[in-house]
C-alpha positions as CSV (number, residue, x, y, z in Angstrom):
1,M,-10.1,14.2,6.5
2,S,-11.9,10.7,6.8
3,I,-10.8,7.5,5.0
4,A,-13.0,5.4,2.9
5,A,-11.7,2.0,3.0
6,Y,-13.2,-0.5,0.8
7,S,-12.5,-4.2,0.6
8,V,-13.1,-7.5,-1.5
9,K,-14.0,-10.4,0.4
10,R,-15.0,-13.9,-0.4
11,A,-18.4,-14.9,-0.1
12,K,-20.7,-17.6,-0.4
13,D,-21.3,-17.7,-4.0
14,G,-18.6,-15.1,-5.1
15,W,-17.2,-12.1,-3.9
16,S,-18.8,-9.2,-1.7
17,V,-17.6,-5.6,-1.0
18,E,-16.8,-4.2,2.7
19,H,-17.4,-0.7,3.4
20,D,-17.8,0.8,6.8
21,G,-17.9,-2.9,8.4
22,E,-20.6,-4.1,6.3
23,L,-20.8,-6.7,3.6
24,G,-22.7,-5.9,0.2
25,G,-23.2,-6.7,-3.1
26,S,-22.7,-10.2,-4.8
27,Y,-20.1,-10.5,-7.5
28,I,-19.1,-13.1,-9.6
29,S,-15.2,-12.1,-9.9
30,K,-12.9,-10.1,-7.8
31,E,-12.8,-7.9,-10.7
32,A,-16.4,-7.0,-10.6
33,A,-16.3,-6.3,-7.1
34,F,-13.4,-4.1,-7.6
35,E,-15.1,-2.1,-10.4
36,A,-18.0,-1.5,-7.9
37,I,-15.7,-0.3,-5.7
38,A,-14.0,2.0,-8.0
39,M,-17.8,3.8,-8.6
40,A,-18.1,4.4,-4.9
41,A,-14.3,5.6,-4.2
42,S,-14.5,8.2,-6.7
43,N,-17.5,9.8,-5.3
44,A,-15.8,9.6,-1.9
45,I,-12.4,11.3,-3.7
46,K,-14.8,13.9,-4.9
47,D,-16.3,14.3,-1.2
48,G,-12.4,14.7,-0.2
49,H,-12.0,11.1,1.3
50,E,-8.9,9.6,1.6
51,V,-9.4,6.4,-0.3
52,R,-8.2,2.7,0.5
53,I,-9.1,-0.4,-1.8
54,V,-7.8,-4.2,-0.6
55,V,-8.3,-6.6,-3.2
56,P,-6.8,-10.1,-2.2
57,G,-4.5,-12.1,-4.2
58,H,-5.3,-15.6,-5.5
59,E,-4.9,-18.4,-3.3
60,G,-3.7,-21.9,-4.2
61,K,-5.0,-23.1,-7.5
62,E,-7.8,-20.4,-7.5
63,A,-7.8,-18.4,-10.9
64,A,-6.5,-14.7,-10.5
65,L,-10.0,-13.2,-10.7
66,G,-11.3,-15.7,-8.2
67,V,-13.5,-17.7,-10.5
68,P,-13.5,-21.5,-10.9
69,R,-10.9,-22.7,-13.3
70,T,-12.4,-24.3,-16.5
71,P,-10.6,-27.4,-17.4
72,R,-8.8,-27.1,-20.9
C-alpha cells in the first residue's frame, strides 16, 4: 500500500500544499489549504492509499489559521 502525504507549507503570500515533493496552490489560510487537502485525500482513500496530513501549529504572534491578526 502506498502513502499519500500532504503538508501545508508557508508560502510567499499565504500557504501552499506539498504533495509528492511539489508545492501547489495558493491559499489565504492554513484552513483553506487543509480543505483542499481533504478533497484530494478523500480520493486517495478511495484508491486504497494510506493518507497522512500535516498542518503546522502557529508561531509566535501569528494567528492560529496563519492569517495576519487585525488590531482590535
